[in-house]
C-alpha positions as CSV (number, residue, x, y, z in Angstrom):
1,X,-22.9,1.4,-13.9
2,X,-19.9,-0.4,-15.4
3,X,-21.5,-3.5,-16.8
4,X,-18.3,-5.0,-18.0
5,X,-16.7,-4.8,-14.6
6,X,-19.9,-6.1,-13.0
7,X,-19.8,-9.2,-15.2
8,X,-16.3,-9.9,-13.9
9,X,-17.3,-9.9,-10.3
10,X,-18.4,-12.8,-8.2
11,X,-21.7,-12.7,-6.3
12,X,-19.8,-12.2,-3.0
13,X,-17.8,-9.2,-4.5
14,X,-21.1,-7.7,-5.7
15,X,-22.5,-8.1,-2.2
16,X,-19.5,-6.3,-0.8
17,X,-20.2,-3.3,-3.0
18,X,-23.9,-3.3,-2.2
19,X,-23.1,-2.6,1.4
20,X,-19.4,-1.6,1.5
21,X,-17.6,-2.5,4.7
22,X,-14.3,-3.4,3.1
23,X,-12.3,-1.1,5.3
24,X,-12.6,0.0,9.0
25,X,-14.7,3.0,8.0
26,X,-17.6,0.6,7.5
27,X,-19.5,3.2,5.4
28,X,-22.3,0.7,4.4
29,X,-23.0,2.5,1.2
30,X,-24.4,0.9,-1.9
31,X,-21.7,1.6,-4.4
32,X,-23.7,-0.1,-7.2
33,X,-26.3,2.6,-6.9
34,X,-23.7,5.4,-7.0
35,X,-23.6,6.0,-3.2
36,X,-20.2,7.1,-2.0
37,X,-18.5,6.7,1.4
38,X,-15.2,7.9,2.7
39,X,-13.2,7.0,-0.4
40,X,-15.7,8.7,-2.7
41,X,-15.8,5.8,-5.2
42,X,-18.8,4.0,-6.6
43,X,-18.4,1.2,-9.1
44,X,-15.5,1.9,-11.4
45,X,-12.0,0.5,-12.0
46,X,-10.5,3.8,-10.7
47,X,-7.0,2.8,-11.8
48,X,-4.6,5.7,-12.1
49,X,-1.6,3.9,-13.5
50,X,0.0,0.6,-14.3
51,X,3.7,0.8,-14.5
52,X,7.0,-1.1,-14.0
53,X,8.2,0.3,-10.6
54,X,11.8,-0.3,-9.6
55,X,11.6,1.5,-6.2
56,X,10.2,-1.3,-4.0
57,X,12.2,-3.4,-1.6
58,X,15.1,-5.3,-3.3
59,X,13.5,-8.7,-2.7
60,X,10.5,-7.6,-4.7
61,X,12.0,-5.4,-7.4
62,X,15.2,-7.3,-7.9
63,X,16.7,-6.3,-11.3
64,X,13.6,-5.8,-13.4
65,X,11.0,-4.2,-11.1
66,X,7.5,-4.8,-10.1
67,X,4.3,-4.4,-12.1
68,X,2.4,-2.0,-9.9
69,X,-1.3,-1.1,-10.2
70,X,-2.0,2.2,-8.6
71,X,-5.6,2.8,-7.5
72,X,-7.2,6.2,-7.3
73,X,-8.4,7.6,-3.9
74,X,-7.7,5.9,-0.5
75,X,-9.2,4.9,2.7
76,X,-7.0,7.3,4.7
77,X,-5.9,10.8,3.8
78,X,-2.3,11.3,4.7
79,X,-1.3,15.0,4.4
80,X,2.2,14.0,3.2
81,X,1.2,11.3,0.6
82,X,3.7,11.2,-2.3
83,X,0.8,9.9,-4.4
84,X,-1.4,12.9,-3.5
85,X,-2.3,13.5,-7.1
86,X,-4.5,10.4,-7.1
87,X,-5.0,9.5,-3.4
88,X,-6.9,12.7,-2.4
89,X,-10.6,11.8,-2.2
90,X,-11.7,15.3,-3.1
91,X,-10.0,15.2,-6.5
92,X,-11.6,13.8,-9.6
93,X,-11.1,10.1,-9.9
94,X,-8.4,9.2,-12.4
95,X,-9.4,6.2,-14.4
96,X,-6.7,5.7,-17.0
97,X,-8.0,2.3,-18.3
98,X,-11.8,2.5,-19.0
99,X,-12.3,-1.3,-19.4
100,X,-11.2,-4.5,-17.7
101,X,-9.8,-5.7,-21.0
102,X,-7.7,-2.6,-21.4
103,X,-6.2,-2.7,-17.9
104,X,-5.6,-6.5,-18.2
105,X,-3.8,-5.8,-21.5
106,X,-1.6,-3.2,-19.8
107,X,-0.8,-5.5,-16.9
108,X,0.1,-8.3,-19.3
109,X,2.3,-5.9,-21.3
110,X,4.2,-4.6,-18.2
111,X,4.6,-8.1,-16.7
112,X,6.7,-9.0,-19.7
113,X,9.3,-6.3,-18.7
114,X,9.3,-6.8,-14.9
115,X,9.8,-9.6,-12.4
116,X,6.9,-12.0,-12.1
117,X,5.4,-9.8,-9.4
118,X,2.1,-7.9,-9.5
119,X,1.6,-5.3,-6.8
120,X,-1.6,-3.5,-6.0
121,X,-1.1,-0.1,-4.3
122,X,-3.8,1.2,-2.0
123,X,-6.2,-1.5,-3.0
124,X,-8.3,-1.8,0.2
125,X,-11.3,0.1,-1.1
126,X,-11.1,-1.6,-4.5
127,X,-10.6,-5.2,-3.5
128,X,-13.4,-6.6,-5.7
129,X,-11.6,-4.9,-8.7
130,X,-8.3,-6.3,-7.5
131,X,-9.6,-9.9,-7.3
132,X,-11.3,-9.6,-10.7
133,X,-8.1,-8.4,-12.3
134,X,-6.1,-11.3,-10.8
135,X,-8.6,-13.7,-12.3
136,X,-8.4,-12.1,-15.7
137,X,-4.6,-12.2,-15.6
138,X,-4.7,-15.9,-14.5
139,X,-7.1,-16.6,-17.4
140,X,-4.3,-15.5,-19.8
141,X,-2.0,-18.1,-18.3
142,X,0.0,-15.7,-16.2
143,X,0.4,-16.4,-12.5
144,X,2.5,-13.6,-10.9
145,X,3.1,-13.3,-7.2
146,X,0.6,-10.9,-5.7
147,X,1.7,-8.1,-3.5
148,X,-0.8,-6.3,-1.3
149,X,0.8,-2.8,-0.8
150,X,-1.4,-0.9,1.7
151,X,-1.4,1.8,4.3
152,X,-2.1,-0.5,7.2
153,X,-5.7,0.8,7.9
154,X,-7.3,-2.5,7.2
155,X,-10.3,-4.6,8.3
156,X,-9.4,-8.0,9.8
157,X,-12.4,-9.8,8.3
158,X,-11.6,-8.4,4.9
159,X,-8.0,-9.6,5.2
160,X,-9.1,-13.1,6.2
161,X,-10.9,-13.2,2.8
162,X,-7.5,-12.6,1.1
163,X,-5.8,-15.7,2.5
164,X,-4.6,-17.8,-0.4
165,X,-4.9,-14.8,-2.8
166,X,-2.1,-12.6,-1.5
167,X,1.5,-13.8,-1.6
168,X,3.2,-10.9,0.0
169,X,1.8,-8.3,2.4
170,X,3.5,-4.9,2.3
171,X,1.7,-2.8,4.8
172,X,2.7,0.5,6.4
173,X,2.5,0.8,10.2
174,X,2.5,4.5,10.4
175,X,1.5,5.4,14.0
176,X,1.3,4.1,17.5
177,X,0.2,7.6,18.6
178,X,-3.6,7.9,18.1
179,X,-3.4,11.6,17.9
180,X,-0.9,11.6,15.0
181,X,-3.3,9.3,13.0
182,X,-6.1,11.8,13.5
183,X,-3.9,14.9,12.6
184,X,-1.9,13.5,9.8
185,X,-4.2,10.9,8.1
186,X,-7.8,11.8,9.1
187,X,-8.2,8.5,10.8
188,X,-9.0,8.4,14.5
189,X,-8.4,4.7,15.2
190,X,-5.4,4.0,13.0
191,X,-3.1,2.5,15.7
192,X,-5.8,0.1,16.9
193,X,-6.8,-1.0,13.4
194,X,-3.3,-1.3,12.0
195,X,-2.2,-3.4,14.9
196,X,-5.1,-5.9,14.5
197,X,-4.7,-5.9,10.7
198,X,-1.0,-6.6,10.7
199,X,-1.4,-9.3,13.3
200,X,-3.7,-11.0,10.9
201,X,-1.2,-10.7,8.1
202,X,1.4,-12.1,10.4
203,X,-0.9,-15.0,11.2
204,X,-1.2,-15.8,7.5
205,X,2.5,-15.3,6.5
206,X,4.6,-15.6,9.7
207,X,7.9,-13.8,10.1
208,X,9.9,-15.2,7.2
209,X,10.1,-13.8,3.7
210,X,10.4,-16.9,1.5
211,X,12.1,-17.1,-1.9
212,X,12.8,-19.9,-4.3
213,X,16.3,-21.2,-5.2
214,X,16.8,-18.4,-7.6
215,X,15.9,-15.6,-5.2
216,X,12.4,-15.0,-6.6
217,X,9.8,-13.9,-4.0
218,X,7.4,-16.6,-3.0
219,X,5.6,-15.4,0.2
220,X,6.0,-13.1,3.2
221,X,5.3,-10.0,5.2
222,X,7.4,-6.8,5.1
223,X,6.3,-4.0,7.4
224,X,7.1,-0.5,6.3
225,X,7.5,2.4,8.6
226,X,8.0,6.0,7.3
227,X,9.9,8.0,9.8
228,X,8.4,11.5,10.1
229,X,10.4,14.6,11.1
230,X,10.0,15.4,14.7
231,X,8.2,12.1,15.4
232,X,11.0,9.7,16.5
233,X,9.1,8.8,19.7
234,X,6.2,7.6,17.5
235,X,8.6,5.5,15.4
236,X,10.0,3.9,18.6
237,X,6.5,3.1,19.9
238,X,5.6,1.5,16.5
239,X,8.8,-0.7,16.6
240,X,8.1,-1.6,20.2
241,X,4.6,-2.8,19.4
242,X,5.9,-4.8,16.4
243,X,8.5,-6.5,18.6
244,X,6.0,-7.3,21.4
245,X,2.8,-7.9,19.4
246,X,4.5,-9.9,16.6
247,X,8.2,-10.7,16.7
248,X,11.6,-9.0,16.2
249,X,12.1,-11.7,13.5
250,X,9.8,-9.9,11.0
251,X,11.2,-8.0,8.1
252,X,11.2,-4.2,8.5
253,X,11.6,-1.5,5.9
254,X,12.6,1.7,7.7
255,X,12.0,4.5,5.2
256,X,13.8,7.8,5.2
257,X,12.2,9.1,2.1
258,X,9.8,11.6,3.7
259,X,9.7,14.8,1.5
260,X,6.9,17.3,1.9
261,X,5.0,17.5,-1.4
262,X,3.8,21.0,-0.6
263,X,3.4,23.4,2.4
264,X,2.1,21.4,5.4
265,X,-0.2,22.7,8.2
266,X,2.2,21.4,10.8
267,X,5.7,23.0,11.0
268,X,7.6,19.8,11.7
269,X,6.3,18.3,8.5
270,X,7.8,21.0,6.4
271,X,11.3,19.5,6.3
272,X,12.9,16.2,5.6
273,X,14.2,14.0,8.4
274,X,17.7,14.3,9.6
275,X,20.4,11.7,9.6
276,X,20.4,11.9,13.4
277,X,16.6,11.1,13.5
278,X,17.0,8.2,11.1
279,X,19.9,6.6,12.9
280,X,18.2,7.0,16.3
281,X,15.2,5.0,15.0
282,X,17.5,2.4,13.3
283,X,19.6,2.0,16.5
284,X,16.4,1.5,18.5
285,X,15.2,-1.2,16.1
286,X,18.5,-3.0,16.5
287,X,18.3,-2.7,20.2
288,X,14.9,-4.5,20.2
289,X,16.5,-7.4,18.3
290,X,15.3,-6.7,14.8
291,X,17.8,-8.1,12.4
292,X,16.0,-8.2,9.0
293,X,15.9,-4.6,8.1
294,X,15.8,-2.8,4.8
295,X,17.3,0.6,5.5
296,X,17.4,3.7,3.3
297,X,20.0,6.3,2.7
298,X,18.7,9.8,3.1
299,X,19.3,10.5,-0.6
300,X,16.2,8.3,-1.1
301,X,14.2,11.5,-1.0
302,X,15.5,12.0,-4.6
303,X,14.3,8.7,-5.8
304,X,11.9,8.3,-8.7
305,X,8.1,8.2,-8.0
306,X,5.2,7.8,-10.4
307,X,4.2,10.9,-12.3
308,X,0.4,10.4,-12.5
309,X,0.0,13.5,-14.7
310,X,2.2,12.1,-17.5
311,X,1.9,8.3,-16.8
312,X,5.6,8.0,-16.2
313,X,8.2,8.8,-13.5
314,X,9.5,12.0,-12.0
315,X,12.3,12.7,-9.6
316,X,10.8,13.2,-6.1
317,X,10.7,16.8,-5.2
318,X,10.8,18.2,-8.8
319,X,7.1,18.8,-9.0
């Protein structure tokens, strides 16, 4: 058991780990006793990398980038995840920073080079750790804006407990098609849970992304959708649900960056999307009345992504 980490947690956070129901899997395992559920994590920091990341949406990255904390493992298992080196639950847990002090030192260091924005990537299964790190950073006199960068498979009650802690929600809304969630992400109820979760984020943040007079991010919700090859019908259904369940006034990030990291078991996933597919989805979004859209050029498949083997960046597709 990691006693240093345990000492940094509140009684409520300890209780959450004693019977873990942080995400919709509701495993109920006692992680303090080494029991492991879907994410295969017990009590550890499980942080794979802390890095200045300049590939987020422009309102977040601006000129200097975001301090991103990447957690190991995940509460869904997307076949095509670009972070597969750390997100796969069957791989050994990468824990680059053994102590709370060391990871807080690293966050403090990287914040000096980035915008005043601290993002947590795939944090759902590690929310007690995330909250403890925010407190440790605040104790050093640093108060960055907090970005919750997640896959969309979230528990509403857990999200309610983040109100007042998270400044910007940055969720994926991957599927409206239940079968695609099962096939591609090993989650049978993704569409149902993502819809409820993002409605809760919308309740907290509304449809506006707020900035200060200098353009620095203050608060908001940005919904990401990665367009998958051969799945434009799914993309349209997702956009339709966002428009009707939330509002066409929300900010969208339509991503074209899909790039198979290795041979996929489904033939359509073994290629990038086409310009026709992307424009078809973008045109559909505009037809629904969406007007705050971050779009991506198809060359975004060549953008830099974290290299978790060397704790730096690689050019997507080179590995």
